[in-house]
C-alpha positions in Angstrom: -11.3 -38.4 -42.9 -13.7 -38.3 -45.9 -16.7 -38.2 -43.7 -14.8 -35.2 -41.6 -14.3 -33.2 -44.8 -18.3 -33.9 -46.1 -19.3 -32.7 -42.6 -16.7 -29.6 -43.0 -18.2 -28.7 -46.5 -21.4 -29.1 -45.2 -21.0 -26.5 -42.6 -19.1 -23.8 -44.6 -22.0 -24.3 -47.2 -24.6 -23.6 -44.7 -22.9 -20.6 -43.5 -22.2 -19.3 -47.2 -26.3 -19.6 -47.8 -27.1 -17.9 -44.5 -24.8 -15.0 -45.3 -26.3 -14.7 -48.7 -29.9 -14.7 -46.9 -28.9 -12.3 -44.9 -27.1 -9.9 -47.2 -30.3 -10.8 -49.2 -33.0 -9.3 -46.4 -30.8 -6.0 -46.2 -30.0 -7.1 -42.0 -26.2 -7.3 -41.8 -24.2 -7.7 -38.6 -21.5 -5.3 -37.7 -18.5 -6.0 -35.5 -18.4 -3.1 -32.8 -15.9 -2.1 -30.5 -16.8 0.5 -27.6 -13.3 1.8 -27.2 -9.7 0.3 -28.4 -8.7 -2.6 -27.0 -12.3 -3.6 -26.0 -13.9 -7.4 -27.0 -15.7 -6.6 -30.6 -19.9 -7.7 -30.3 -21.8 -7.9 -33.1 -24.4 -5.7 -34.5 -27.8 -6.0 -36.3 -27.7 -3.5 -39.3 -30.8 -2.7 -41.1 -29.1 -1.3 -44.4 -30.6 0.2 -47.4 -31.1 -3.2 -49.2 -33.9 -4.4 -46.7 -36.1 -1.9 -48.6 -37.7 -1.8 -52.0 -36.5 1.7 -53.0 -33.1 0.8 -53.0 -33.8 -2.0 -56.0 -34.7 0.9 -58.7 -32.4 3.6 -59.9 -35.6 5.7 -58.6 -34.1 8.9 -55.9 -36.0 12.1 -55.2 -36.4 14.2 -58.0 -37.8 18.1 -58.3 -36.2 19.3 -55.6 -35.9 23.4 -55.1 -32.9 25.2 -54.2 -32.8 24.6 -50.9 -33.1 20.8 -51.1 -36.9 20.9 -50.4 -40.0 18.7 -52.1 -41.6 20.4 -55.0 -43.8 17.7 -55.0 -45.5 18.9 -51.5 -46.3 22.1 -50.6 -47.6 24.0 -48.1 -47.7 27.8 -47.0 -44.3 30.0 -48.0 -42.9 32.0 -45.0 -39.6 33.2 -46.6 -38.2 31.1 -44.1 -38.1 27.8 -42.8 -40.3 26.8 -40.2 -42.0 23.2 -38.6 -44.9 21.6 -39.4 -46.6 18.9 -38.5 -48.5 16.7 -41.4 -50.8 13.6 -39.7 -48.5 12.0 -37.3 -45.1 13.2 -39.6 -43.3 16.1 -38.6 -41.8 18.3 -41.0 -39.4 21.6 -41.8 -40.6 23.4 -44.7 -38.5 25.6 -46.5 -38.7 29.5 -47.6 -40.2 28.3 -51.0 -43.1 26.1 -49.2 -41.7 23.0 -49.9 -41.5 20.0 -47.1 -37.7 19.7 -46.2 -35.3 17.3 -44.3 -31.5 19.0 -43.4 -29.2 16.1 -44.1 -26.1 18.0 -42.6 -22.3 17.6 -41.6 -21.0 19.3 -38.6 -18.1 20.9 -38.5 -17.5 21.9 -42.5 -14.5 24.0 -42.4 -10.8 24.1 -43.1 -8.6 22.1 -40.5 -6.5 23.7 -37.9 -2.6 21.9 -37.6 0.5 21.5 -39.5 -0.7 18.7 -41.8 -4.1 19.7 -42.4 -2.8 23.2 -43.2 -0.5 21.9 -45.7 -2.7 19.7 -47.0 -4.9 22.4 -48.1 -2.7 24.6 -49.7 -1.6 21.5 -51.8 -5.1 20.5 -52.7 -7.0 23.6 -52.9 -4.3 26.5 -52.8 -7.0 29.2 -52.4 -10.5 29.7 -49.9 -12.5 29.8 -53.0 -11.2 26.5 -54.4 -11.9 24.8 -51.4 -15.5 26.7 -50.7 -16.3 25.6 -54.6 -15.0 21.9 -54.0 -16.1 21.0 -50.8 -20.1 22.6 -51.5 -20.2 20.4 -54.6 -18.9 17.8 -52.7 -21.8 17.8 -50.2 -24.3 18.3 -52.9 -23.1 15.0 -55.0 -23.7 13.3 -51.6 -27.6 14.4 -51.6 -26.2 16.6 -48.3 -28.1 19.6 -48.1 -26.8 21.7 -44.8 -24.5 22.4 -42.4 -24.2 21.9 -38.8 -22.7 23.6 -35.9 -19.0 25.0 -36.2 -18.9 25.3 -39.9 -17.2 27.9 -42.1 -20.9 29.1 -42.8 -20.0 32.8 -43.6 -17.7 31.8 -46.4 -19.8 28.5 -47.3 -22.5 30.7 -47.9 -20.5 32.4 -51.3 -21.0 29.3 -52.4 -22.6 29.6 -56.6 -25.0 26.7 -54.8 -25.2 27.2 -50.9 -26.5 25.1 -48.3 -28.9 25.4 -45.7 -26.5 26.6 -42.5 -27.4 26.4 -38.8 -25.4 28.6 -36.1 -24.1 28.3 -32.7 -23.8 30.8 -30.2 -22.4 29.6 -26.9 -25.0 32.0 -25.0 -24.0 30.4 -21.5 -20.4 29.0 -21.9 -19.9 33.1 -23.4 -21.2 34.2 -20.1 -18.8 31.9 -17.9 -16.3 33.0 -19.6 -17.0 36.5 -18.8 -18.1 35.8 -15.2 -15.5 32.8 -14.5 -15.5 29.6 -13.3 -16.0 27.7 -16.7 -13.2 25.2 -17.8 -13.1 22.7 -20.8 -14.0 19.1 -20.9 -14.2 16.6 -23.1 -16.9 17.8 -26.1 -18.3 20.7 -24.1 -17.6 23.4 -21.3 -17.7 22.7 -17.8 -19.2 24.1 -15.0 -19.1 24.7 -11.3 -20.7 21.4 -9.3 -22.4 20.6 -12.9 -24.3 23.9 -12.2 -24.9 26.7 -14.9 -25.0 30.0 -14.1 -28.9 30.5 -15.0 -29.9 32.2 -11.9 -26.8 34.8 -12.1 -29.1 38.3 -12.2 -26.9 39.6 -14.8 -27.2 36.7 -17.4 -30.8 37.4 -18.9 -28.8 40.8 -19.6 -25.9 39.5 -21.0 -27.8 37.4 -23.5 -30.2 40.1 -24.9 -26.6 42.1 -25.8 -24.9 39.3 -27.1 -28.3 38.2 -29.4 -27.4 41.3 -31.2 -25.1 39.2 -33.3 -28.1 37.3 -34.8 -29.4 40.4 -36.4 -26.6 40.2 -39.0 -28.2 37.0 -40.8 -31.6 37.2 -40.0 -33.2 38.1 -43.2 -31.0 35.3 -44.9 -33.4 32.8 -45.8 -30.5 29.7 -46.2 -30.2 30.2 -42.2 -32.2 27.4 -40.8 -31.5 28.6 -37.2 -29.5 29.3 -34.0 -28.3 26.7 -31.3 -28.0 28.4 -28.0 -25.6 26.3 -26.3 -24.0 22.6 -26.1 -24.2 19.9 -24.2 -24.7 21.9 -21.2 -25.5 19.6 -17.7 -29.3 19.4 -17.0 -28.8 16.6 -14.2 -31.5 15.2 -11.9 -29.4 16.1 -8.8 -29.2 19.4 -9.5 -30.8 20.9 -6.8 -28.5 19.2 -4.6 -25.6 20.0 -6.5 -26.9 24.1 -6.4 -26.5 23.5 -3.0 -23.0 22.8 -2.6 -22.0 26.2 -4.3 -20.8 28.9 -2.1 -23.5 30.4 0.2 -22.9 33.9 -1.6 -23.9 32.2 -5.2 -26.7 33.1 -6.7 -27.5 29.6 -7.9 -27.2 28.2 -4.4 -29.5 30.8 -2.7 -31.6 30.3 -5.5 -31.9 26.8 -4.6 -32.0 27.2 -1.2 -35.2 29.2 -1.7 -37.1 26.9 -3.4 -36.4 24.2 -1.3 -37.6 26.2 1.8 -40.7 27.3 -0.2 -41.9 23.8 -0.9 -40.7 22.1 2.3 -40.6 24.8 5.0 -37.7 27.2 6.4 -35.9 24.2 8.4 -35.8 22.0 5.1 -32.3 20.7 4.3 -30.6 18.5 1.8 -32.0 15.2 3.6 -35.8 16.4 2.7 -35.5 16.4 -1.0 -37.6 13.8 -2.9 -37.4 12.2 -6.0 -40.0 14.6 -7.0 -38.2 17.9 -6.0 -35.1 16.7 -8.1 -37.4 16.9 -11.4 -39.2 19.5 -10.6 -36.1 21.7 -9.8 -34.5 20.5 -13.2 -37.2 21.6 -14.7 -37.2 25.1 -13.5 -33.4 25.2 -14.4 -34.2 23.9 -17.7 -37.1 26.9 -18.4 -35.3 29.5 -16.8 -32.4 28.8 -19.3 -34.7 28.3 -22.4 -37.2 31.6 -21.3 -34.1 33.6 -21.3 -32.1 32.8 -24.4 -35.3 32.2 -26.7 -36.4 35.7 -25.5 -33.2 37.3 -26.9 -32.8 35.3 -29.8 -36.3 36.0 -31.0 -36.3 39.5 -30.0 -33.2 40.4 -32.4 -34.1 37.2 -34.6 -37.5 36.4 -35.2 -37.3 34.8 -38.7 -35.2 31.6 -37.7 -35.5 28.6 -35.6 -34.4 28.3 -32.2 -33.1 24.8 -32.2 -32.2 24.5 -28.4 -29.0 23.9 -26.8 -28.0 20.2 -28.5 -29.3 18.3 -25.4 -27.0 15.1 -24.6 -26.2 12.4 -21.4 -28.3 11.7 -18.7 -31.2 14.0 -19.8 -32.1 12.4 -22.8 -33.9 10.1 -20.1 -35.6 12.9 -18.5 -39.6 13.8 -19.7 -39.1 17.0 -17.6 -36.4 18.8 -19.4 -38.1 18.2 -22.8 -41.4 19.2 -21.8 -39.8 22.6 -20.0 -37.4 23.5 -23.3 -40.6 22.6 -25.7 -42.5 25.3 -24.5 -39.6 27.9 -26.2 -37.9 26.1 -29.1 -39.1 25.2 -32.8 -37.1 22.4 -33.1 -35.7 20.1 -30.0 -31.7 19.7 -31.1 -30.1 15.8 -29.8 -26.8 14.7 -29.9 -27.3 10.7 -29.8 -24.3 8.8 -28.9 -23.7 5.2 -27.5 -26.5 3.6 -29.0 -26.3 1.7 -32.6 -29.9 1.8 -33.2 -32.3 4.9 -32.4 -34.7 4.1 -29.6 -38.0 4.8 -31.4 -39.4 5.0 -27.5 -37.1 7.8 -26.9 -37.5 9.4 -30.1 -41.1 9.7 -29.4 -40.6 10.4 -25.9 -38.6 13.7 -26.7 -41.2 15.0 -29.4 -44.3 14.0 -27.4 -43.0 15.7 -24.6 -41.4 18.8 -26.3 -44.5 19.0 -28.6 -42.2 19.4 -31.3 -39.9 17.6 -34.2 -36.5 16.4 -33.2 -32.8 17.2 -35.3 -30.3 15.0 -34.3 -27.3 17.2 -34.5 -24.3 15.4 -33.6 -23.7 11.3 -33.9 -20.8 9.1 -36.0 -18.6 6.0 -36.1 -15.1 5.5 -36.4 -13.4 3.0 -38.7 -10.4 1.1 -37.6 -8.8 1.0 -41.1 -8.2 4.8 -41.0 -5.3 4.3 -39.5 -6.3 6.9 -36.4 -5.6 5.6 -32.9 -9.5 6.5 -32.5 -9.0 7.3 -28.8 -10.6 10.6 -28.2 -14.4 11.0 -28.5 -17.6 9.3 -27.8 -18.2 7.4 -31.2 -18.2 3.4 -31.2 -15.6 2.3 -33.5 -16.4 -0.3 -35.9 -13.4 -2.2 -38.7 -13.9 -0.2 -42.0 -15.3 2.6 -43.7 -18.0 0.4 -45.1 -19.1 -0.9 -42.1 -19.3 3.4 -41.4 -21.4 3.5 -44.2 -23.8 0.8 -42.9 -24.1 2.8 -39.4 -24.9 5.3 -41.1 -27.5 3.7 -43.0 -28.9 1.8 -40.4 -29.6 4.9 -37.8 -30.8 7.0 -40.7 -33.7 4.7 -41.8 -34.3 4.1 -37.7 -34.7 8.2 -38.0 -37.0 8.5 -40.8 -39.3 5.5 -39.2 -39.9 7.5 -36.2 -41.8 10.2 -38.0 -40.7 13.0 -35.5 -37.0 13.7 -36.9 -36.5 16.0 -39.0 -33.3 16.2 -39.9 -29.2 14.7 -38.8 -26.0 16.2 -38.8 -23.4 13.6 -39.0 -20.5 15.1 -36.8 -18.0 15.4 -39.0 -16.6 17.0 -41.7 -12.8 16.1 -41.5 -10.6 13.7 -39.1 -8.9 14.9 -36.8 -5.5 16.3 -37.4 -3.2 14.4 -34.5 -0.5 17.4 -35.0 -3.0 19.6 -34.0 -2.3 19.9 -29.6 -5.0 22.5 -29.3 -8.2 21.3 -30.0 -11.1 19.9 -27.6 -9.9 16.7 -25.7 -12.4 15.0 -27.8 -11.3 15.8 -30.8 -7.3 14.6 -30.9 -6.7 11.3 -32.8 -9.9 10.1 -34.5 -11.4 8.9 -37.6 -15.2 10.8 -37.7 -14.8 12.6 -41.2 -16.2 11.7 -44.3 -12.6 13.0 -45.5 -9.2 12.6 -43.7 -7.6 15.5 -42.4 -5.3 15.5 -45.8 -8.9 15.9 -47.3 -9.2 12.5 -48.9 -12.4 11.4 -49.4 -13.5 8.5 -47.6 -15.4 6.8 -50.5 -16.9 3.3 -49.3 -18.5 5.6 -46.6 -20.0 8.3 -49.0 -21.4 6.1 -51.6 -23.3 4.6 -48.6 -24.3 8.2 -47.2 -25.7 9.0 -50.8 -27.6 5.8 -51.0 -30.1 7.1 -48.0 -29.5 11.0 -48.6 -30.9 10.4 -52.8 -34.2 8.9 -51.3 -34.9 10.5 -48.1 -38.4 11.7 -49.4 -39.0 8.7 -51.3 -38.2 6.8 -47.7 -40.8 9.1 -46.0 -43.3 7.8 -48.0 -42.7 4.2 -47.8 -42.4 4.2 -44.0 -46.0 5.9 -44.1 -47.5 3.6 -46.4 -46.3 0.7 -44.9 -46.7 1.5 -41.0 -49.0 -0.9 -39.3 -48.3 -3.8 -41.9 
């Protein structure tokens, strides 16, 4: 019995020592679940403690009002623009300071009976919410607002945040035209075919983009998203050929196929290269039309794209076609624990543009939320959510092609609100609950990285190849 006990103590001590060694290295394991009821899997997770900057009290200092780096200045234009210095992409803020955009998506008061009651109890007025929320984000070293934020009210804060706008060109045209429907997280289109060949689409975009004139002179506006998560599928030509024969998309696809393979060509003649090339045609046409409208009515701000997601993240032809028109390439990056350096580099190389990660998150099992809806994975605690944040952002900074990120999102879903997108019904996605209570462990981990992004870029640039 004594021998067994000694073996047990030895085994336990080895586990403890290994745990300390792992923590000392800054690499930990986090248990991750892809959906409720699924098995838990351990994922290696790099934290800030893996890097020398975490051992000091040093944080980014000498920042301008936008959150740009005063120590690194280039040409100022009065508005944001991207630049590449050496092999690293940057944004440049209106004062000419190098800048990385650290934002939160959907920063706005929540709907739903419980959330609305909590808003009244906690804030009492819109102005109190604006002051409290902008102050909270600044205290966490965020400097930006992602899509679907209440930008008009938050712009009035005494210390504003650099904001973005999302316009939904294609889905708005679809609502007018007919044929769209709500999917989980985005708008659906017939056979996954966007209406890019409709002759009325270009005229619609020019008229619709007149809304952008209102903010074209605002230096706090980073730029515009044209749409969200549209389908750019490799089998698009096959899908367009399944539309009704009178549909402009069907006619365009058939004409393209006949021009390539002759008048007697059918779906059976479509090659893999045809699929890639036709997808590039769709992407080019959409981005040309939308970017022309945006730049006509607002030549000052960045065109951030349509927020790619899903399968197209593997398609170089999509990034190459869109890159001819965007200033910065927006990507909603889900279903990965650690960003792929190869993918990040491919996206930027093909587009010839920097990358902005515009959605990503993970849900906590300790939140009390069911966590059934949405794309993000599940971890056991808010501390683990914070470790995921650090692991993800460190990889983005290391890549040299990423100029910022937008966490999805400000608040948890209010399950008492039935009139929501199916992907936003009952999950822990926020930095605050739907009762506006903060997730302190998550916030602490976020701030630790956010407050050091410029120091971290220096670190990664110095140590490359070592």
